[in-house]
C-alpha positions in Angstrom: 172.1 -190.7 220.4 175.0 -188.5 219.5 176.6 -191.5 217.6 173.5 -191.8 215.3 173.7 -187.9 214.6 177.4 -188.2 213.7 176.8 -191.1 211.4 174.0 -189.2 209.6 176.1 -186.1 209.1 178.8 -188.1 207.7 176.5 -189.9 205.5 175.2 -186.5 204.2 178.6 -185.3 203.6 179.5 -188.4 201.6 176.3 -188.0 199.5 177.1 -184.2 199.1 180.6 -185.1 197.5 179.1 -187.6 195.1 176.5 -185.1 194.0 179.1 -182.4 193.4 180.8 -184.8 191.0 177.4 -185.4 189.2 176.5 -181.8 188.9 180.0 -180.9 187.6 179.7 -183.6 185.0 176.3 -182.6 183.8 177.5 -178.9 183.6 180.5 -180.0 181.4 178.6 -182.3 179.3 175.2 -180.4 179.1 176.7 -176.9 178.4 177.2 -177.6 174.7 173.7 -179.0 174.3 172.3 -175.9 175.8 174.5 -173.6 173.9 173.7 -175.1 170.4 169.9 -175.7 171.3 168.9 -173.6 168.2 168.3 -176.7 165.9 166.4 -179.2 168.1 164.6 -181.2 165.3 166.6 -184.3 166.4 165.1 -183.9 170.1 161.7 -183.5 168.5 162.1 -186.5 166.6 163.4 -188.5 169.5 160.5 -187.3 171.7 158.1 -188.4 169.1 159.8 -191.9 168.6 159.7 -192.4 172.3 156.0 -191.4 172.4 155.3 -194.0 169.6 157.0 -196.7 171.5 155.2 -196.0 174.7 152.0 -196.0 172.8 152.7 -199.6 171.4 153.9 -200.8 174.9 150.7 -199.7 176.8 148.2 -202.3 175.1 150.9 -204.8 175.4 151.2 -204.3 179.2 147.3 -204.5 179.7 147.4 -207.7 177.6 150.3 -209.1 179.9 148.5 -208.4 183.0 145.3 -210.0 181.7 147.2 -213.0 180.5 148.9 -213.1 183.9 145.3 -213.1 185.6 143.8 -215.8 183.2 147.2 -218.0 183.7 146.5 -217.8 187.5 142.9 -218.7 187.0 143.9 -221.7 184.9 146.2 -222.9 187.7 143.7 -222.5 190.3 141.0 -224.5 188.2 143.4 -227.3 187.2 145.1 -227.6 190.7 142.7 -230.3 191.6 143.1 -230.8 195.4 146.6 -229.4 195.5 146.3 -226.6 198.1 149.8 -225.1 197.2 148.9 -224.8 193.4 145.5 -223.3 194.3 147.4 -220.7 196.4 149.8 -219.9 193.7 146.8 -219.6 191.2 145.1 -217.2 193.7 148.2 -215.1 194.1 148.7 -214.9 190.5 145.1 -213.9 189.9 145.3 -211.2 192.7 148.5 -209.7 191.2 147.0 -209.6 187.7 143.9 -207.7 189.1 146.2 -205.3 190.8 148.3 -204.7 187.7 145.1 -204.1 185.6 143.7 -201.8 188.4 147.0 -199.7 188.7 147.4 -199.3 184.8 143.7 -198.3 184.3 143.9 -196.0 187.4 147.0 -194.2 186.0 145.5 -194.0 182.6 142.4 -192.3 184.1 144.3 -190.0 186.1 146.4 -188.9 183.1 143.2 -188.3 181.0 141.7 -186.4 183.9 144.7 -184.2 184.2 144.8 -183.6 180.5 141.0 -182.7 180.4 141.4 -180.5 183.5 144.4 -178.5 182.0 143.0 -178.6 178.6 145.8 -180.4 176.9 145.0 -181.7 173.5 146.7 -184.9 172.2 148.8 -184.1 169.2 151.3 -186.0 167.0 153.8 -183.4 167.0 155.7 -181.7 169.9 156.8 -178.2 169.7 160.3 -177.9 171.2 161.1 -174.5 172.8 164.0 -172.6 171.2 166.1 -169.4 171.7 165.8 -166.9 168.9 
């Protein structure tokens, strides 16, 4: 039992050493960004661009999951008597339905949280600044 505890402590020490380096690197590289945070129009543009890309990718992901489901359905129906192909088709259909369910659930949860908190969807992002 003592061996496991020693190994765990050594693991935590090694992890701490790696984290110290990352924190120091972030502090060195992040300090100028924080100090010169007066003009953040580039950050606002970046956030808007990322939001636009995500808005484009969501329908594509839904379409891909639906296509995956129908591909599995076609494999199942066209398998004839081949049990292996039918099993593969069933598996693809199952994962397609799971993907659709997860994406729709996340979409619904985000909409619920937005409504509960009174967050309105806007096209512009207000970035906080120091005056």
